[in-house]
C-alpha positions as CSV (number, residue, x, y, z in Angstrom):
1,M,-12.6,-26.0,17.9
2,S,-16.0,-24.3,17.8
3,R,-16.7,-21.7,15.2
4,E,-16.9,-18.9,17.8
5,N,-13.6,-19.7,19.5
6,R,-11.5,-19.3,16.3
7,R,-8.7,-16.7,16.2
8,R,-9.5,-13.7,14.0
9,M,-7.1,-11.1,12.6
10,I,-7.4,-8.0,10.4
11,G,-4.7,-7.2,7.9
12,V,-3.9,-5.9,4.4
13,V,-3.8,-8.1,1.3
14,V,-0.3,-7.8,-0.1
15,S,-0.7,-10.5,-2.9
16,D,-3.6,-12.1,-4.8
17,K,-1.6,-13.7,-7.6
18,T,-2.2,-17.3,-6.8
19,P,-5.7,-18.8,-7.5
20,K,-8.0,-18.9,-4.5
21,T,-5.3,-17.7,-2.2
22,I,-4.4,-14.3,-0.7
23,V,-1.4,-13.2,1.3
24,V,-2.4,-11.0,4.3
25,K,0.1,-8.9,6.2
26,V,-1.0,-8.4,9.9
27,D,0.7,-5.6,11.9
28,R,1.0,-5.6,15.6
29,T,2.7,-3.2,18.0
30,L,4.7,-4.1,21.1
31,R,6.7,-2.2,23.6
32,H,10.4,-3.1,24.0
33,P,10.8,-4.7,27.5
34,L,13.9,-2.6,28.4
35,Y,13.8,0.6,26.4
36,R,10.0,1.0,26.3
37,K,10.1,2.0,22.6
38,V,7.0,1.1,20.6
39,L,7.9,-1.4,17.9
40,R,5.9,-2.4,14.9
41,R,6.1,-6.1,13.8
42,S,4.3,-7.7,10.9
43,Q,3.6,-11.2,9.8
44,R,2.3,-12.6,6.6
45,Y,-0.4,-15.3,6.5
46,M,-1.7,-17.2,3.5
47,A,-5.5,-17.4,3.5
48,H,-8.1,-19.2,1.3
49,D,-10.3,-17.0,-0.8
50,E,-12.8,-19.3,-2.5
51,R,-14.3,-16.7,-4.9
52,D,-11.2,-14.6,-5.5
53,E,-13.0,-11.5,-4.3
54,A,-10.2,-9.9,-2.3
55,K,-7.7,-7.7,-4.2
56,E,-4.3,-6.3,-3.3
57,G,-4.6,-3.4,-0.9
58,D,-8.0,-4.5,0.6
59,L,-8.3,-4.6,4.4
60,V,-9.6,-8.0,5.3
61,Q,-10.5,-10.2,8.3
62,I,-9.2,-13.7,8.3
63,V,-10.3,-16.6,10.6
64,E,-8.3,-19.7,11.7
65,S,-9.2,-23.0,10.1
66,R,-8.0,-26.5,9.6
67,P,-4.9,-26.9,7.4
68,L,-5.9,-26.4,3.8
69,S,-2.4,-26.9,2.2
70,A,1.2,-26.9,3.4
71,R,1.1,-23.2,4.4
72,K,-2.6,-22.2,4.4
73,R,-4.4,-22.3,7.8
74,W,-6.6,-19.3,7.4
75,L,-9.9,-18.4,5.6
76,L,-11.1,-15.1,4.3
77,E,-14.0,-14.1,6.5
78,Q,-14.9,-10.7,5.2
79,I,-13.6,-7.6,3.4
80,V,-13.5,-4.8,5.9
81,R,-12.6,-2.0,3.4
82,R,-11.8,-2.1,-0.3
83,A,-8.6,-0.6,-1.6
84,G,-9.0,3.1,-2.7
85,A,-12.4,3.4,-1.1
């Protein structure tokens, strides 16, 4: 997989307690197929943060990578917005 073709997602850091790892919650919206109501679904991803620079509440962009551990398959690419800024 080339570097340009990797999947990227934007989400909010919900946990930064483990060393070099952050948990990012990514929200998405979808429309119910029958009732047409807009639903919000979220999923949590564990991402590698080498320098421990992302903190809880930050808006970050993560990028797909090779498996780094049993549950980590994403890397922190950039911090889009700091919490409270």
